[in-house]
C-alpha positions in Angstrom: 74.6 95.1 98.2 71.2 96.6 98.4 69.0 98.5 101.2 66.7 96.3 103.0 63.5 97.4 104.1 61.4 94.3 105.5 59.5 93.1 108.8 60.5 89.8 109.9 58.6 87.5 112.7 61.5 85.8 114.7 61.3 82.1 114.7 64.0 80.8 117.3 64.3 78.2 120.0 66.5 80.3 122.2 66.9 84.1 123.2 69.7 85.5 120.9 71.1 88.7 120.9 69.6 91.3 118.3 72.5 91.7 116.3 73.6 88.0 116.7 70.2 86.9 115.3 70.2 89.5 112.3 73.5 88.1 111.4 72.6 84.8 111.2 69.3 85.6 108.6 71.0 88.2 106.8 73.2 87.1 104.1 76.5 88.9 103.4 76.2 91.5 106.6 78.7 91.0 109.1 77.7 91.2 112.9 79.4 94.9 113.4 77.8 96.1 110.2 74.3 95.3 111.5 75.1 96.6 114.6 75.9 100.1 113.1 72.8 100.1 111.5 71.1 99.0 114.6 72.9 102.0 116.8 72.0 104.3 114.1 68.1 103.6 115.1 67.5 101.9 111.8 66.1 98.6 113.6 62.9 98.2 115.7 61.7 95.3 117.6 58.1 95.3 118.6 57.5 98.9 117.1 60.2 100.3 118.9 63.8 101.1 118.3 66.2 98.5 120.2 70.0 97.9 121.0 72.1 95.4 119.5 71.9 93.4 122.8 68.4 93.2 123.3 67.5 89.5 123.3 65.3 88.3 120.9 62.6 85.6 121.4 60.4 83.2 119.1 57.5 85.7 117.8 59.1 89.1 118.0 58.4 91.5 114.9 61.7 93.0 113.9 61.3 95.8 111.3 64.2 96.6 109.1 65.5 99.7 107.5 68.9 99.4 106.6 70.8 101.7 104.4 73.6 99.4 102.4 76.8 100.2 104.1 79.1 100.2 101.0 82.8 99.7 101.6 82.7 99.4 97.9 84.2 102.4 96.8 87.2 101.5 95.6 86.9 98.0 94.3 90.1 96.3 93.0 90.7 95.2 89.3 92.0 91.5 89.5 93.6 89.5 86.7 91.0 86.8 87.2 90.7 84.5 83.7 87.6 85.4 81.7 85.7 83.2 79.3 84.6 85.9 76.9 82.2 84.9 74.2 81.7 87.9 72.5 83.2 91.9 72.5 82.7 95.0 70.9 83.4 98.4 72.1 79.7 98.5 73.4 79.6 95.3 75.3 80.3 92.1 75.9 79.1 88.5 76.5 80.7 86.6 79.6 80.2 82.8 80.1 80.5 82.7 83.9 81.6 79.9 85.4 79.8 78.0 88.5 81.0 79.3 91.9 81.6 82.8 90.6 80.1 86.1 92.8 79.0 88.6 89.7 79.4 91.6 92.0 80.9 92.9 95.5 79.0 92.7 98.7 80.0 92.9 102.2 82.4 90.0 103.5 83.1 89.1 99.3 84.6 92.0 98.2 87.2 90.2 96.0 87.2 87.3 93.0 83.7 88.4 91.6 83.3 88.9 88.0 83.2 92.7 88.7 86.6 92.7 89.9 87.8 90.6 86.9 86.0 93.3 84.3 87.4 96.1 85.5 91.0 94.4 85.0 90.1 93.1 81.7 87.9 96.0 80.1 89.5 99.6 79.6 85.9 101.1 79.7 82.9 99.6 81.7 79.2 101.4 82.0 78.5 103.5 85.5 74.7 103.9 84.8 74.2 100.9 87.4 75.2 100.7 91.3 78.5 101.8 91.8 79.3 98.6 93.0 78.4 96.8 90.1 79.6 98.4 87.0 78.9 97.4 83.8 76.2 94.8 85.0 73.3 94.8 83.7 71.4 91.6 84.8 72.7 89.1 87.5 73.1 85.3 87.8 73.5 82.9 91.0 76.9 82.3 92.3 76.3 78.9 91.9 74.5 79.3 88.4 76.6 79.2 85.4 76.5 80.5 81.8 76.1 84.0 79.8 75.5 87.4 81.3 75.7 90.5 79.3 78.3 93.2 80.3 78.0 97.3 79.5 81.2 99.0 78.5 79.1 102.7 78.5 76.1 103.9 79.6 74.5 104.2 76.5 74.6 100.5 75.8 73.7 99.9 79.4 70.6 102.1 79.1 69.6 100.0 75.8 70.3 96.7 77.6 68.4 97.5 80.6 65.5 98.5 78.6 65.3 95.2 76.5 65.2 93.3 79.7 62.8 95.6 81.2 60.6 95.3 78.1 61.3 91.0 77.8 62.8 91.4 74.5 66.0 90.2 75.6 65.3 86.7 76.4 67.7 84.2 78.6 67.4 80.6 78.0 68.8 78.3 80.3 68.9 74.3 81.1 68.7 72.3 84.2 68.9 68.6 85.4 65.2 68.3 87.8 64.7 65.7 90.0 61.8 63.5 89.2 60.3 62.9 85.6 58.3 65.6 84.5 54.2 64.6 83.4 54.0 67.3 80.3 56.8 67.9 77.7 56.5 71.5 77.9 54.2 74.3 79.9 54.8 77.5 81.8 54.7 78.2 85.8 53.2 81.4 86.8 53.5 81.6 90.2 54.2 85.2 91.9 57.4 85.2 94.4 58.5 87.1 97.4 61.0 87.1 99.8 60.4 84.1 102.5 59.0 85.6 105.4 60.6 83.0 107.6 64.1 82.9 105.9 64.9 86.4 104.3 67.8 84.6 102.6 65.2 82.7 100.5 62.7 83.4 98.0 59.1 81.9 98.4 55.9 81.6 96.3 53.8 84.4 97.9 50.4 85.5 96.6 51.0 89.1 97.3 54.6 88.7 95.7 55.9 89.8 92.1 54.3 88.2 89.2 56.8 85.6 87.6 56.4 83.8 84.4 58.8 80.6 83.5 58.5 78.6 80.6 59.8 74.9 80.0 60.2 72.1 77.6 61.7 69.0 78.4 65.1 67.9 76.4 65.4 64.3 77.7 63.9 62.3 80.1 66.1 60.0 82.5 65.2 57.4 84.7 64.4 59.7 88.1 65.3 62.9 86.5 64.1 65.3 83.7 66.7 67.6 81.7 64.6 70.6 81.2 65.0 74.2 78.9 63.7 77.3 80.5 62.8 80.6 79.3 62.3 83.6 81.6 59.7 85.6 80.9 60.5 87.5 83.6 63.7 87.8 85.6 62.8 87.2 89.6 65.7 86.4 91.9 65.8 82.6 92.1 63.1 82.3 89.6 63.8 79.3 87.9 64.9 77.4 91.4 62.0 78.5 93.2 59.6 77.4 90.3 60.7 74.1 90.0 60.6 73.3 93.6 57.0 74.6 93.9 56.0 72.3 91.3 58.1 68.8 92.8 61.0 68.9 90.9 63.6 71.0 92.4 67.2 71.5 90.3 69.8 68.7 91.3 72.3 69.9 93.5 70.4 73.1 94.5 71.7 73.6 98.4 68.9 76.1 99.3 65.8 74.8 97.3 66.8 71.2 96.5 66.4 67.8 98.1 68.8 67.4 101.7 70.1 64.5 100.7 71.6 64.9 97.4 73.1 61.4 94.8 75.8 63.6 93.4 78.7 65.6 95.1 78.2 68.8 93.4 79.4 72.5 94.5 75.8 73.8 93.5 72.2 73.6 91.2 73.0 72.2 88.0 71.3 75.1 86.1 73.3 76.4 83.1 72.4 79.9 81.2 72.9 78.3 77.8 71.9 81.1 75.3 71.1 84.8 75.2 69.3 86.5 72.6 69.2 90.6 72.4 69.6 93.5 70.3 73.2 95.0 69.8 72.5 98.2 71.5 74.5 100.1 69.0 73.2 98.8 65.5 70.1 97.0 66.7 71.3 93.7 65.0 69.7 90.8 66.5 72.1 88.3 68.1 72.1 85.3 69.9 75.0 83.8 72.1 75.2 79.9 73.0 77.5 78.2 75.1 78.2 74.8 76.0 76.8 72.8 79.4 80.2 72.8 81.5 81.8 69.2 82.2 80.9 68.6 85.5 77.2 69.1 84.4 77.8 66.3 81.3 79.5 64.1 83.9 76.0 63.6 85.7 74.0 63.1 82.6 76.7 60.4 81.5 75.6 58.2 85.0 72.2 58.5 84.0 70.0 56.3 82.4 67.6 57.6 79.7 64.2 56.9 79.8 62.1 55.0 77.4 59.3 57.2 76.2 
């Protein structure tokens, strides 16, 4: 959970209380938490601080300056099975399953990767935010695959630096809707919070630079299996970039097609490979993991396209 500083233009066909309206659009925040922020004068409507019961109408300008209400100081260790791909005294690489949230947030305090890490590892880094010990980077709840975890602060700083300098490479594979025209290429489109829906990310000319490389693995009739390499690591980057070029990821409940052919619990996006320098020795290391069975099950139902 992070602080939120954002201006939103309300789009609503009905008048809603301010606290109810914000509860609908702010993912992970409860109404009581939002009301506490409003009562602390951290929300303004049309330039004036407002009360929780103010009725919001279409076109109102809502300014947010929310401070994360942690409620996360005492994260409990939980005996949740982990698929540990690699582990030494400084860091570990975990194969995160689809459906697992990386770290606790309001309304979701248990069952996360962090809860599992605190149970399985005696030592974990504290260099990041208090609610995400050991977490150097994250992947979406419904994205499966590799994530690196720091066991001490020295390792954390090294790994975070590698990600910032783009020397830690993350490679993904996804099944995309439609058939790509080019076998490889690069998508460069800036990204920012969607002005109409704060829970989404959108292409925005004033957003942060985002670069995604792709290479087709296999063509199917009506679909394309694609490898992606992140040059930058923006939130939902691959999911938004593929949507922007007309090939959203199969199963994506947010950016994908409204009507899905397959019964899935999320997008067919898998972090299959991680390449980094060992934070202690400097040795270049590459970690890989197999595509999940449910992903392979969908591929088995597709017909390969003749090239």
